[in-house]
N, C-alpha and C positions, 0 to 999 in steps of 0.2 A: 087301937087300930081296928076296931070292929067297924065294918061298913066300908072300909077302903079296899079297893082292888089291889092285887099284888102285881107289881110291874113285871116280875119274873115269869108270870104265867102268860104273858103276851108273846105270841110267836114272832112278832116283828122284832122284839128285843132279842130273841134267840138267834135270829139270823142277821138282823140289821146291824147290831153292834159289832159282831166279829167281821162283817163285810166292810164296814167303815174302817175299822182298825187295819184290816188287810190292805185296803186301798192306800192308806197312809203309809204303811210299811213298804209296800211296793214302790210308791212314789219316791220315798227316801232312798230305797235301794237303787232305783234306776237313775235318779237325778244327781245323787251326791256321792255314790260309791263307785269305785273302779271295779271292773270284773275281777272276781277272785273269790277267795274263801269267805270273806265277810259278806259279800252279796249272796252267796249260796246259803249261808247260815240264815240270812234274813228271809230267803225264800222258804227255808224249812220252817221258820217261825210262822210265816203266812200259811203254810199247809196245816200246821197245828191249829192255828187260829180259826181256820175255816172248818176243820173237821171236828176238833175236840171241844172247843168253847161252846158251840150250840148244845152239845150233849150235856155239858156241865151245867149250863144255865137252865136247861129243861129239868134236870134232877133237882137243882136248887129251888125251882118254882114248885115242884111237887112236894117238897119237904116243908115249905112254909105255908 
């Protein structure tokens, strides 16, 4: 693997991947679920996806 760049060091991956996942989860929540606890749990998953996943990806990029 020498000479290859690490994908996890790219900031676009840190923020882009969780953003795309969050948009997909939000679309499913709004389009296919009735208001209630299930939809609220999906919104909690989106909040974690936006806040925690970039931090984890940054740490993983620094370790490799």
